[in-house]
N, CA, C and O atoms as a GROMACS GRO file, in nm:
protein
  576
    1MET      N    1  -0.880   1.315  -0.750
    1MET     CA    2  -0.807   1.211  -0.680
    1MET      C    3  -0.902   1.138  -0.587
    1MET      O    4  -1.013   1.186  -0.564
    2ASP      N    5  -0.863   1.028  -0.536
    2ASP     CA    6  -0.937   0.940  -0.447
    2ASP      C    7  -0.968   1.009  -0.315
    2ASP      O    8  -0.922   1.120  -0.288
    3GLU      N    9  -1.045   0.941  -0.233
    3GLU     CA   10  -1.084   0.993  -0.104
    3GLU      C   11  -0.974   0.973  -0.001
    3GLU      O   12  -0.994   0.900   0.096
    4GLY      N   13  -0.862   1.034  -0.018
    4GLY     CA   14  -0.746   1.016   0.069
    4GLY      C   15  -0.765   1.076   0.206
    4GLY      O   16  -0.840   1.172   0.224
    5ASN      N   17  -0.698   1.019   0.304
    5ASN     CA   18  -0.699   1.075   0.439
    5ASN      C   19  -0.634   1.211   0.438
    5ASN      O   20  -0.554   1.243   0.350
    6ARG      N   21  -0.667   1.290   0.534
    6ARG     CA   22  -0.604   1.420   0.551
    6ARG      C   23  -0.524   1.417   0.681
    6ARG      O   24  -0.554   1.339   0.771
    7GLY      N   25  -0.423   1.501   0.689
    7GLY     CA   26  -0.342   1.506   0.810
    7GLY      C   27  -0.428   1.520   0.934
    7GLY      O   28  -0.524   1.597   0.935
    8GLY      N   29  -0.394   1.447   1.039
    8GLY     CA   30  -0.468   1.454   1.163
    8GLY      C   31  -0.572   1.345   1.178
    8GLY      O   32  -0.624   1.324   1.287
    9THR      N   33  -0.605   1.274   1.070
    9THR     CA   34  -0.698   1.164   1.081
    9THR      C   35  -0.623   1.042   1.131
    9THR      O   36  -0.500   1.042   1.136
   10LYS      N   37  -0.696   0.940   1.168
   10LYS     CA   38  -0.631   0.818   1.218
   10LYS      C   39  -0.598   0.724   1.103
   10LYS      O   40  -0.678   0.707   1.011
   11SER      N   41  -0.480   0.664   1.108
   11SER     CA   42  -0.443   0.565   1.010
   11SER      C   43  -0.504   0.432   1.051
   11SER      O   44  -0.564   0.422   1.157
   12ARG      N   45  -0.489   0.330   0.968
   12ARG     CA   46  -0.543   0.199   0.997
   12ARG      C   47  -0.489   0.146   1.130
   12ARG      O   48  -0.561   0.079   1.204
   13ALA      N   49  -0.364   0.174   1.160
   13ALA     CA   50  -0.303   0.126   1.283
   13ALA      C   51  -0.346   0.208   1.404
   13ALA      O   52  -0.314   0.172   1.517
   14GLY      N   53  -0.418   0.319   1.382
   14GLY     CA   54  -0.468   0.396   1.493
   14GLY      C   55  -0.380   0.512   1.535
   14GLY      O   56  -0.418   0.588   1.625
   15SER      N   57  -0.266   0.530   1.473
   15SER     CA   58  -0.179   0.642   1.509
   15SER      C   59  -0.213   0.760   1.418
   15SER      O   60  -0.266   0.739   1.309
   16PRO      N   61  -0.183   0.880   1.460
   16PRO     CA   62  -0.215   0.996   1.375
   16PRO      C   63  -0.147   0.985   1.240
   16PRO      O   64  -0.030   0.947   1.231
   17SER      N   65  -0.220   1.019   1.138
   17SER     CA   66  -0.168   1.015   1.002
   17SER      C   67  -0.100   1.148   0.972
   17SER      O   68  -0.167   1.250   0.957
   18THR      N   69   0.032   1.148   0.964
   18THR     CA   70   0.106   1.270   0.937
   18THR      C   71   0.208   1.242   0.829
   18THR      O   72   0.321   1.203   0.859
   19PRO      N   73   0.169   1.261   0.704
   19PRO     CA   74   0.265   1.233   0.596
   19PRO      C   75   0.386   1.324   0.606
   19PRO      O   76   0.374   1.443   0.634
   20ARG      N   77   0.501   1.267   0.583
   20ARG     CA   78   0.626   1.343   0.583
   20ARG      C   79   0.697   1.321   0.452
   20ARG      O   80   0.690   1.213   0.394
   21LYS      N   81   0.764   1.422   0.406
   21LYS     CA   82   0.842   1.413   0.284
   21LYS      C   83   0.965   1.326   0.311
   21LYS      O   84   1.036   1.346   0.410
   22ILE      N   85   0.988   1.230   0.224
   22ILE     CA   86   1.103   1.141   0.238
   22ILE      C   87   1.216   1.194   0.151
   22ILE      O   88   1.192   1.243   0.040
   23SER      N   89   1.338   1.186   0.200
   23SER     CA   90   1.452   1.219   0.116
   23SER      C   91   1.554   1.107   0.127
   23SER      O   92   1.562   1.038   0.229
   24ALA      N   93   1.630   1.090   0.022
   24ALA     CA   94   1.731   0.984   0.021
   24ALA      C   95   1.841   1.018   0.121
   24ALA      O   96   1.878   1.135   0.138
   25ARG      N   97   1.890   0.917   0.187
   25ARG     CA   98   1.999   0.939   0.282
   25ARG      C   99   2.131   0.947   0.208
   25ARG      O  100   2.164   0.860   0.128
   26SER      N  101   2.206   1.051   0.235
   26SER     CA  102   2.331   1.071   0.162
   26SER      C  103   2.432   0.961   0.191
   26SER      O  104   2.517   0.933   0.106
   27GLU      N  105   2.426   0.897   0.308
   27GLU     CA  106   2.523   0.791   0.337
   27GLU      C  107   2.494   0.665   0.256
   27GLU      O  108   2.582   0.581   0.241
   28THR      N  109   2.371   0.650   0.205
   28THR     CA  110   2.337   0.534   0.124
   28THR      C  111   2.407   0.540  -0.011
   28THR      O  112   2.465   0.442  -0.057
   29ALA      N  113   2.402   0.655  -0.072
   29ALA     CA  114   2.465   0.675  -0.202
   29ALA      C  115   2.513   0.820  -0.209
   29ALA      O  116   2.448   0.903  -0.272
   30PRO      N  117   2.625   0.850  -0.143
   30PRO     CA  118   2.669   0.989  -0.132
   30PRO      C  119   2.699   1.056  -0.266
   30PRO      O  120   2.704   1.179  -0.273
   31TYR      N  121   2.717   0.978  -0.370
   31TYR     CA  122   2.749   1.032  -0.501
   31TYR      C  123   2.623   1.070  -0.580
   31TYR      O  124   2.633   1.124  -0.690
   32LEU      N  125   2.505   1.041  -0.526
   32LEU     CA  126   2.379   1.073  -0.593
   32LEU      C  127   2.306   1.184  -0.521
   32LEU      O  128   2.311   1.194  -0.398
   33SER      N  129   2.237   1.267  -0.597
   33SER     CA  130   2.151   1.367  -0.534
   33SER      C  131   2.018   1.302  -0.500
   33SER      O  132   1.988   1.193  -0.549
   34ASN      N  133   1.939   1.366  -0.417
   34ASN     CA  134   1.807   1.313  -0.381
   34ASN      C  135   1.721   1.289  -0.503
   34ASN      O  136   1.639   1.198  -0.504
   35ASP      N  137   1.737   1.370  -0.607
   35ASP     CA  138   1.657   1.354  -0.728
   35ASP      C  139   1.695   1.229  -0.807
   35ASP      O  140   1.616   1.183  -0.890
   36GLU      N  141   1.812   1.173  -0.783
   36GLU     CA  142   1.858   1.057  -0.858
   36GLU      C  143   1.833   0.925  -0.786
   36GLU      O  144   1.853   0.819  -0.845
   37VAL      N  145   1.789   0.929  -0.662
   37VAL     CA  146   1.766   0.808  -0.584
   37VAL      C  147   1.616   0.780  -0.582
   37VAL      O  148   1.541   0.854  -0.518
   38PRO      N  149   1.571   0.675  -0.651
   38PRO     CA  150   1.428   0.646  -0.648
   38PRO      C  151   1.386   0.598  -0.510
   38PRO      O  152   1.458   0.522  -0.445
   39ILE      N  153   1.272   0.643  -0.467
   39ILE     CA  154   1.219   0.606  -0.336
   39ILE      C  155   1.088   0.532  -0.355
   39ILE      O  156   0.996   0.580  -0.421
   40ILE      N  157   1.081   0.412  -0.295
   40ILE     CA  158   0.962   0.328  -0.301
   40ILE      C  159   0.903   0.323  -0.161
   40ILE      O  160   0.974   0.300  -0.063
   41ILE      N  161   0.772   0.345  -0.152
   41ILE     CA  162   0.704   0.335  -0.023
   41ILE      C  163   0.597   0.227  -0.034
   41ILE      O  164   0.526   0.220  -0.134
   42PHE      N  165   0.587   0.145   0.069
   42PHE     CA  166   0.487   0.039   0.075
   42PHE      C  167   0.418   0.048   0.209
   42PHE      O  168   0.482   0.057   0.313
   43SER      N  169   0.286   0.047   0.205
   43SER     CA  170   0.208   0.056   0.328
   43SER      C  171   0.096  -0.047   0.320
   43SER      O  172  -0.003  -0.026   0.249
   44LEU      N  173   0.110  -0.156   0.391
   44LEU     CA  174   0.016  -0.268   0.386
   44LEU      C  175  -0.123  -0.225   0.430
   44LEU      O  176  -0.141  -0.168   0.538
   45GLY      N  177  -0.222  -0.255   0.346
   45GLY     CA  178  -0.361  -0.235   0.383
   45GLY      C  179  -0.411  -0.092   0.381
   45GLY      O  180  -0.522  -0.066   0.426
   46THR      N  181  -0.332   0.000   0.331
   46THR     CA  182  -0.376   0.140   0.328
   46THR      C  183  -0.422   0.173   0.187
   46THR      O  184  -0.341   0.207   0.101
   47HIS      N  185  -0.552   0.162   0.166
   47HIS     CA  186  -0.606   0.178   0.032
   47HIS      C  187  -0.692   0.302   0.015
   47HIS      O  188  -0.750   0.324  -0.091
   48SER      N  189  -0.700   0.383   0.116
   48SER     CA  190  -0.782   0.504   0.104
   48SER      C  191  -0.701   0.630   0.136
   48SER      O  192  -0.758   0.738   0.150
   49ASN      N  193  -0.571   0.615   0.148
   49ASN     CA  194  -0.489   0.733   0.180
   49ASN      C  195  -0.385   0.760   0.073
   49ASN      O  196  -0.270   0.790   0.104
   50TRP      N  197  -0.425   0.751  -0.052
   50TRP     CA  198  -0.332   0.773  -0.163
   50TRP      C  199  -0.270   0.912  -0.156
   50TRP      O  200  -0.152   0.929  -0.187
   51ASN      N  201  -0.348   1.011  -0.117
   51ASN     CA  202  -0.293   1.147  -0.109
   51ASN      C  203  -0.180   1.156  -0.007
   51ASN      O  204  -0.080   1.223  -0.031
   52ASP      N  205  -0.195   1.088   0.107
   52ASP     CA  206  -0.090   1.087   0.208
   52ASP      C  207   0.036   1.019   0.155
   52ASP      O  208   0.147   1.067   0.177
   53LEU      N  209   0.018   0.908   0.085
   53LEU     CA  210   0.133   0.836   0.030
   53LEU      C  211   0.203   0.920  -0.076
   53LEU      O  212   0.326   0.924  -0.082
   54LEU      N  213   0.125   0.988  -0.159
   54LEU     CA  214   0.185   1.077  -0.260
   54LEU      C  215   0.259   1.192  -0.194
   54LEU      O  216   0.362   1.238  -0.245
   55ALA      N  217   0.208   1.240  -0.080
   55ALA     CA  218   0.270   1.354  -0.010
   55ALA      C  219   0.408   1.320   0.044
   55ALA      O  220   0.483   1.411   0.079
   56THR      N  221   0.442   1.192   0.053
   56THR     CA  222   0.575   1.155   0.102
   56THR      C  223   0.684   1.190   0.001
   56THR      O  224   0.802   1.198   0.037
   57GLY      N  225   0.645   1.210  -0.124
   57GLY     CA  226   0.743   1.239  -0.227
   57GLY      C  227   0.804   1.115  -0.290
   57GLY      O  228   0.897   1.126  -0.370
   58ALA      N  229   0.753   0.998  -0.256
   58ALA     CA  230   0.804   0.873  -0.314
   58ALA      C  231   0.781   0.873  -0.464
   58ALA      O  232   0.684   0.930  -0.513
   59ASN      N  233   0.872   0.807  -0.535
   59ASN     CA  234   0.861   0.793  -0.680
   59ASN      C  235   0.775   0.675  -0.721
   59ASN      O  236   0.716   0.673  -0.829
   60VAL      N  237   0.768   0.576  -0.631
   60VAL     CA  238   0.697   0.452  -0.658
   60VAL      C  239   0.615   0.416  -0.534
   60VAL      O  240   0.663   0.427  -0.422
   61LEU      N  241   0.490   0.371  -0.556
   61LEU     CA  242   0.406   0.324  -0.447
   61LEU      C  243   0.386   0.174  -0.462
   61LEU      O  244   0.340   0.126  -0.566
   62GLY      N  245   0.420   0.099  -0.357
   62GLY     CA  246   0.395  -0.044  -0.354
   62GLY      C  247   0.251  -0.067  -0.311
   62GLY      O  248   0.203  -0.005  -0.216
   63VAL      N  249   0.183  -0.157  -0.381
   63VAL     CA  250   0.042  -0.185  -0.354
   63VAL      C  251   0.030  -0.332  -0.316
   63VAL      O  252   0.078  -0.419  -0.387
   64ASP      N  253  -0.036  -0.358  -0.201
   64ASP     CA  254  -0.050  -0.497  -0.159
   64ASP      C  255  -0.155  -0.569  -0.243
   64ASP      O  256  -0.225  -0.507  -0.323
   65TRP      N  257  -0.164  -0.700  -0.225
   65TRP     CA  258  -0.250  -0.785  -0.307
   65TRP      C  259  -0.398  -0.763  -0.281
   65TRP      O  260  -0.482  -0.815  -0.355
   66GLN      N  261  -0.434  -0.689  -0.178
   66GLN     CA  262  -0.574  -0.670  -0.140
   66GLN      C  263  -0.643  -0.559  -0.220
   66GLN      O  264  -0.763  -0.538  -0.206
   67PHE      N  265  -0.567  -0.487  -0.306
   67PHE     CA  266  -0.622  -0.376  -0.382
   67PHE      C  267  -0.589  -0.398  -0.529
   67PHE      O  268  -0.474  -0.425  -0.563
   68PRO      N  269  -0.688  -0.388  -0.617
   68PRO     CA  270  -0.661  -0.410  -0.760
   68PRO      C  271  -0.560  -0.309  -0.816
   68PRO      O  272  -0.581  -0.188  -0.807
   69LEU      N  273  -0.454  -0.360  -0.871
   69LEU     CA  274  -0.350  -0.273  -0.926
   69LEU      C  275  -0.404  -0.191  -1.044
   69LEU      O  276  -0.359  -0.079  -1.068
   70THR      N  277  -0.499  -0.247  -1.117
   70THR     CA  278  -0.560  -0.172  -1.227
   70THR      C  279  -0.633  -0.048  -1.174
   70THR      O  280  -0.635   0.056  -1.239
   71GLN      N  281  -0.693  -0.060  -1.056
   71GLN     CA  282  -0.761   0.056  -0.996
   71GLN      C  283  -0.658   0.158  -0.947
   71GLN      O  284  -0.678   0.278  -0.965
   72ALA      N  285  -0.550   0.111  -0.885
   72ALA     CA  286  -0.444   0.204  -0.843
   72ALA      C  287  -0.388   0.276  -0.964
   72ALA      O  288  -0.358   0.396  -0.957
   73ARG      N  289  -0.375   0.206  -1.075
   73ARG     CA  290  -0.324   0.266  -1.198
   73ARG      C  291  -0.413   0.381  -1.243
   73ARG      O  292  -0.363   0.484  -1.288
   74ARG      N  293  -0.544   0.364  -1.231
   74ARG     CA  294  -0.638   0.470  -1.270
   74ARG      C  295  -0.637   0.587  -1.172
   74ARG      O  296  -0.655   0.702  -1.213
   75LEU      N  297  -0.614   0.559  -1.043
   75LEU     CA  298  -0.623   0.662  -0.939
   75LEU      C  299  -0.498   0.749  -0.927
   75LEU      O  300  -0.507   0.866  -0.889
   76LEU      N  301  -0.383   0.693  -0.960
   76LEU     CA  302  -0.257   0.762  -0.932
   76LEU      C  303  -0.199   0.826  -1.058
   76LEU      O  304  -0.218   0.776  -1.168
   77PRO      N  305  -0.127   0.937  -1.040
   77PRO     CA  306  -0.069   1.007  -1.155
   77PRO      C  307   0.029   0.917  -1.232
   77PRO      O  308   0.092   0.829  -1.174
   78ASP      N  309   0.039   0.942  -1.361
   78ASP     CA  310   0.126   0.862  -1.448
   78ASP      C  311   0.274   0.874  -1.413
   78ASP      O  312   0.352   0.786  -1.448
   79ASN      N  313   0.312   0.982  -1.346
   79ASN     CA  314   0.454   0.999  -1.312
   79ASN      C  315   0.494   0.925  -1.185
   79ASN      O  316   0.609   0.931  -1.143
   80ILE      N  317   0.400   0.855  -1.123
   80ILE     CA  318   0.428   0.773  -1.005
   80ILE      C  319   0.431   0.628  -1.049
   80ILE      O  320   0.334   0.576  -1.104
   81GLY      N  321   0.544   0.562  -1.023
   81GLY     CA  322   0.554   0.420  -1.054
   81GLY      C  323   0.472   0.338  -0.958
   81GLY      O  324   0.442   0.381  -0.846
   82LEU      N  325   0.435   0.219  -1.001
   82LEU     CA  326   0.361   0.126  -0.916
   82LEU      C  327   0.440  -0.003  -0.902
   82LEU      O  328   0.507  -0.046  -0.995
   83GLN      N  329   0.431  -0.062  -0.784
   83GLN     CA  330   0.499  -0.189  -0.757
   83GLN      C  331   0.399  -0.286  -0.698
   83GLN      O  332   0.324  -0.249  -0.606
   84GLY      N  333   0.395  -0.407  -0.747
   84GLY     CA  334   0.308  -0.508  -0.690
   84GLY      C  335   0.250  -0.597  -0.798
   84GLY      O  336   0.300  -0.598  -0.911
   85ASN      N  337   0.155  -0.666  -0.767
   85ASN     CA  338   0.096  -0.698  -0.640
   85ASN      C  339   0.032  -0.835  -0.645
   85ASN      O  340  -0.082  -0.853  -0.602
   86LEU      N  341   0.106  -0.932  -0.696
   86LEU     CA  342   0.057  -1.070  -0.700
   86LEU      C  343   0.031  -1.121  -0.559
   86LEU      O  344   0.112  -1.098  -0.468
   87ALA      N  345  -0.080  -1.189  -0.540
   87ALA     CA  346  -0.115  -1.243  -0.409
   87ALA      C  347  -0.011  -1.346  -0.365
   87ALA      O  348   0.009  -1.446  -0.435
   88PRO      N  349   0.056  -1.323  -0.253
   88PRO     CA  350   0.161  -1.415  -0.208
   88PRO      C  351   0.111  -1.557  -0.183
   88PRO      O  352   0.186  -1.653  -0.201
   89ALA      N  353  -0.014  -1.571  -0.142
   89ALA     CA  354  -0.068  -1.704  -0.112
   89ALA      C  355  -0.068  -1.795  -0.233
   89ALA      O  356  -0.067  -1.918  -0.219
   90LEU      N  357  -0.068  -1.737  -0.353
   90LEU     CA  358  -0.063  -1.820  -0.474
   90LEU      C  359   0.061  -1.908  -0.475
   90LEU      O  360   0.057  -2.020  -0.526
   91LEU      N  361   0.170  -1.858  -0.421
   91LEU     CA  362   0.295  -1.937  -0.421
   91LEU      C  363   0.286  -2.060  -0.333
   91LEU      O  364   0.360  -2.157  -0.353
   92SER      N  365   0.196  -2.059  -0.236
   92SER     CA  366   0.177  -2.173  -0.147
   92SER      C  367   0.060  -2.260  -0.189
   92SER      O  368   0.067  -2.383  -0.181
   93ASP      N  369  -0.048  -2.197  -0.236
   93ASP     CA  370  -0.175  -2.266  -0.251
   93ASP      C  371  -0.211  -2.306  -0.394
   93ASP      O  372  -0.295  -2.393  -0.413
   94ALA      N  373  -0.150  -2.245  -0.493
   94ALA     CA  374  -0.189  -2.268  -0.633
   94ALA      C  375  -0.095  -2.367  -0.701
   94ALA      O  376   0.000  -2.418  -0.642
   95THR      N  377  -0.126  -2.392  -0.826
   95THR     CA  378  -0.039  -2.475  -0.910
   95THR      C  379   0.052  -2.382  -0.991
   95THR      O  380   0.022  -2.264  -1.005
   96PRO      N  381   0.160  -2.434  -1.045
   96PRO     CA  382   0.245  -2.351  -1.132
   96PRO      C  383   0.168  -2.291  -1.249
   96PRO      O  384   0.195  -2.177  -1.289
   97LYS      N  385   0.072  -2.364  -1.305
   97LYS     CA  386  -0.007  -2.314  -1.417
   97LYS      C  387  -0.089  -2.192  -1.375
   97LYS      O  388  -0.097  -2.094  -1.450
   98VAL      N  389  -0.149  -2.197  -1.258
   98VAL     CA  390  -0.228  -2.084  -1.208
   98VAL      C  391  -0.138  -1.965  -1.177
   98VAL      O  392  -0.172  -1.851  -1.208
   99VAL      N  393  -0.023  -1.991  -1.114
   99VAL     CA  394   0.073  -1.884  -1.084
   99VAL      C  395   0.116  -1.815  -1.212
   99VAL      O  396   0.120  -1.692  -1.218
  100ALA      N  397   0.149  -1.892  -1.314
  100ALA     CA  398   0.192  -1.834  -1.442
  100ALA      C  399   0.079  -1.752  -1.504
  100ALA      O  400   0.104  -1.643  -1.557
  101ALA      N  401  -0.044  -1.802  -1.499
  101ALA     CA  402  -0.158  -1.730  -1.558
  101ALA      C  403  -0.185  -1.599  -1.485
  101ALA      O  404  -0.206  -1.495  -1.548
  102LYS      N  405  -0.185  -1.602  -1.352
  102LYS     CA  406  -0.210  -1.480  -1.273
  102LYS      C  407  -0.098  -1.379  -1.292
  102LYS      O  408  -0.122  -1.259  -1.299
  103THR      N  409   0.025  -1.428  -1.300
  103THR     CA  410   0.140  -1.340  -1.322
  103THR      C  411   0.130  -1.274  -1.459
  103THR      O  412   0.151  -1.153  -1.471
  104SER      N  413   0.099  -1.352  -1.562
  104SER     CA  414   0.084  -1.298  -1.696
  104SER      C  415  -0.027  -1.194  -1.702
  104SER      O  416  -0.011  -1.090  -1.767
  105GLN      N  417  -0.139  -1.221  -1.635
  105GLN     CA  418  -0.250  -1.126  -1.635
  105GLN      C  419  -0.210  -0.994  -1.571
  105GLN      O  420  -0.243  -0.887  -1.622
  106LEU      N  421  -0.140  -1.001  -1.459
  106LEU     CA  422  -0.095  -0.879  -1.391
  106LEU      C  423   0.002  -0.800  -1.480
  106LEU      O  424  -0.008  -0.678  -1.490
  107LEU      N  425   0.095  -0.869  -1.542
  107LEU     CA  426   0.190  -0.802  -1.632
  107LEU      C  427   0.117  -0.738  -1.749
  107LEU      O  428   0.150  -0.627  -1.790
  108GLU      N  429   0.020  -0.808  -1.803
  108GLU     CA  430  -0.057  -0.754  -1.915
  108GLU      C  431  -0.138  -0.631  -1.870
  108GLU      O  432  -0.144  -0.532  -1.942
  109ASP      N  433  -0.199  -0.639  -1.752
  109ASP     CA  434  -0.276  -0.526  -1.698
  109ASP      C  435  -0.190  -0.400  -1.682
  109ASP      O  436  -0.240  -0.288  -1.696
  110MET      N  437  -0.062  -0.419  -1.654
  110MET     CA  438   0.027  -0.306  -1.630
  110MET      C  439   0.112  -0.269  -1.751
  110MET      O  440   0.196  -0.179  -1.744
  111ARG      N  441   0.091  -0.339  -1.860
  111ARG     CA  442   0.168  -0.310  -1.983
  111ARG      C  443   0.157  -0.161  -2.016
  111ARG      O  444   0.048  -0.104  -2.016
  112GLY      N  445   0.272  -0.101  -2.043
  112GLY     CA  446   0.275   0.040  -2.081
  112GLY      C  447   0.279   0.138  -1.965
  112GLY      O  448   0.298   0.257  -1.986
  113ARG      N  449   0.262   0.090  -1.842
  113ARG     CA  450   0.269   0.182  -1.727
  113ARG      C  451   0.416   0.209  -1.697
  113ARG      O  452   0.489   0.121  -1.651
  114LYS      N  453   0.458   0.331  -1.722
  114LYS     CA  454   0.596   0.369  -1.696
  114LYS      C  455   0.626   0.353  -1.546
  114LYS      O  456   0.546   0.394  -1.461
  115GLY      N  457   0.739   0.294  -1.516
  115GLY     CA  458   0.780   0.279  -1.377
  115GLY      C  459   0.718   0.161  -1.304
  115GLY      O  460   0.727   0.154  -1.182
  116TYR      N  461   0.655   0.069  -1.377
  116TYR     CA  462   0.594  -0.046  -1.310
  116TYR      C  463   0.702  -0.146  -1.268
  116TYR      O  464   0.792  -0.178  -1.347
  117VAL      N  465   0.692  -0.195  -1.146
  117VAL     CA  466   0.784  -0.296  -1.092
  117VAL      C  467   0.700  -0.415  -1.048
  117VAL      O  468   0.619  -0.404  -0.956
  118PHE      N  469   0.718  -0.530  -1.114
  118PHE     CA  470   0.645  -0.650  -1.072
  118PHE      C  471   0.697  -0.693  -0.936
  118PHE      O  472   0.817  -0.689  -0.910
  119ASN      N  473   0.605  -0.733  -0.850
  119ASN     CA  474   0.642  -0.777  -0.717
  119ASN      C  475   0.525  -0.854  -0.660
  119ASN      O  476   0.413  -0.848  -0.711
  120LEU      N  477   0.552  -0.927  -0.554
  120LEU     CA  478   0.443  -0.986  -0.478
  120LEU      C  479   0.376  -0.876  -0.398
  120LEU      O  480   0.435  -0.770  -0.376
  121GLY      N  481   0.255  -0.901  -0.356
  121GLY     CA  482   0.182  -0.801  -0.280
  121GLY      C  483   0.225  -0.791  -0.136
  121GLY      O  484   0.174  -0.704  -0.064
  122HIS      N  485   0.316  -0.875  -0.089
  122HIS     CA  486   0.368  -0.863   0.046
  122HIS      C  487   0.462  -0.978   0.081
  122HIS      O  488   0.443  -1.042   0.184
  123GLY      N  489   0.559  -1.004   0.000
  123GLY     CA  490   0.665  -1.099   0.034
  123GLY      C  491   0.634  -1.245   0.005
  123GLY      O  492   0.519  -1.283  -0.017
  124VAL      N  493   0.739  -1.326   0.005
  124VAL     CA  494   0.729  -1.469  -0.022
  124VAL      C  495   0.696  -1.541   0.108
  124VAL      O  496   0.770  -1.530   0.206
  125PRO      N  497   0.585  -1.615   0.110
  125PRO     CA  498   0.550  -1.689   0.233
  125PRO      C  499   0.646  -1.806   0.254
  125PRO      O  500   0.698  -1.863   0.158
  126PRO      N  501   0.670  -1.842   0.379
  126PRO     CA  502   0.762  -1.954   0.408
  126PRO      C  503   0.714  -2.086   0.349
  126PRO      O  504   0.793  -2.178   0.329
  127THR      N  505   0.585  -2.097   0.322
  127THR     CA  506   0.529  -2.222   0.269
  127THR      C  507   0.524  -2.224   0.116
  127THR      O  508   0.463  -2.314   0.057
  128ALA      N  509   0.587  -2.126   0.052
  128ALA     CA  510   0.586  -2.120  -0.095
  128ALA      C  511   0.649  -2.246  -0.154
  128ALA      O  512   0.750  -2.296  -0.104
  129LYS      N  513   0.588  -2.294  -0.261
  129LYS     CA  514   0.639  -2.412  -0.332
  129LYS      C  515   0.742  -2.367  -0.434
  129LYS      O  516   0.720  -2.271  -0.508
  130LEU      N  517   0.854  -2.436  -0.438
  130LEU     CA  518   0.962  -2.402  -0.531
  130LEU      C  519   0.914  -2.401  -0.676
  130LEU      O  520   0.953  -2.314  -0.753
  131GLU      N  521   0.830  -2.497  -0.712
  131GLU     CA  522   0.782  -2.502  -0.850
  131GLU      C  523   0.695  -2.379  -0.885
  131GLU      O  524   0.690  -2.338  -1.001
  132ASN      N  525   0.628  -2.322  -0.785
  132ASN     CA  526   0.550  -2.201  -0.810
  132ASN      C  527   0.639  -2.078  -0.823
  132ASN      O  528   0.613  -1.990  -0.905
  133ILE      N  529   0.744  -2.074  -0.743
  133ILE     CA  530   0.841  -1.964  -0.755
  133ILE      C  531   0.908  -1.970  -0.892
  133ILE      O  532   0.927  -1.868  -0.957
  134THR      N  533   0.943  -2.091  -0.935
  134THR     CA  534   1.004  -2.110  -1.067
  134THR      C  535   0.909  -2.064  -1.178
  134THR      O  536   0.953  -2.000  -1.273
  135ALA      N  537   0.781  -2.096  -1.166
  135ALA     CA  538   0.682  -2.054  -1.265
  135ALA      C  539   0.670  -1.902  -1.269
  135ALA      O  540   0.661  -1.843  -1.376
  136LEU      N  541   0.669  -1.840  -1.152
  136LEU     CA  542   0.659  -1.694  -1.144
  136LEU      C  543   0.779  -1.628  -1.210
  136LEU      O  544   0.763  -1.541  -1.296
  137VAL      N  545   0.898  -1.668  -1.172
  137VAL     CA  546   1.020  -1.607  -1.225
  137VAL      C  547   1.029  -1.630  -1.376
  137VAL      O  548   1.063  -1.538  -1.450
  138GLY      N  549   0.999  -1.749  -1.421
  138GLY     CA  550   1.004  -1.776  -1.564
  138GLY      C  551   0.902  -1.693  -1.643
  138GLY      O  552   0.932  -1.645  -1.753
  139THR      N  553   0.784  -1.675  -1.587
  139THR     CA  554   0.681  -1.595  -1.654
  139THR      C  555   0.723  -1.449  -1.666
  139THR      O  556   0.707  -1.388  -1.772
  140VAL      N  557   0.777  -1.395  -1.558
  140VAL     CA  558   0.821  -1.254  -1.560
  140VAL      C  559   0.938  -1.237  -1.658
  140VAL      O  560   0.940  -1.143  -1.737
  141ARG      N  561   1.034  -1.327  -1.651
  141ARG     CA  562   1.152  -1.315  -1.738
  141ARG      C  563   1.118  -1.327  -1.886
  141ARG      O  564   1.182  -1.264  -1.970
  142ASN      N  565   1.018  -1.406  -1.918
  142ASN     CA  566   0.983  -1.430  -2.057
  142ASN      C  567   0.869  -1.343  -2.110
  142ASN      O  568   0.830  -1.357  -2.226
  143PHE      N  569   0.816  -1.256  -2.028
  143PHE     CA  570   0.705  -1.172  -2.070
  143PHE      C  571   0.750  -1.072  -2.175
  143PHE      O  572   0.851  -1.004  -2.158
  144LYS      N  573   0.676  -1.061  -2.282
  144LYS     CA  574   0.709  -0.966  -2.390
  144LYS      C  575   0.588  -0.884  -2.425
  144LYS      O  576   0.595  -0.798  -2.513
   0.00000   0.00000   0.00000
């Protein structure tokens, strides 16, 4: 596995890194057991603490746009889903053609990865162009 942080080291934000096991809250879906509720964890900018993120017990790890998803795919076990990670700035700064191409490339890179969830690497910026959002959604919906 990667060079993950160990308990007691400092996280990027400077607070002690103490991974905790996450469990689903029964009030969210009282009819489901913890094993039936998928848990997704996202931690912006934390690219060297994969072991800590895995220790949370999450089923899916969200990866921001600053880390290659293809590398995360190689580093993480196949039973862990991945979510991400198109660069959000593309929605503001690029053309629809570029957004569609980058989206297609990311989908192709993750083809066959069980549990993959396409997502932006950290939310839709307020300056996103509608035509770029349309290109992104259309590309994802039509990907085969």
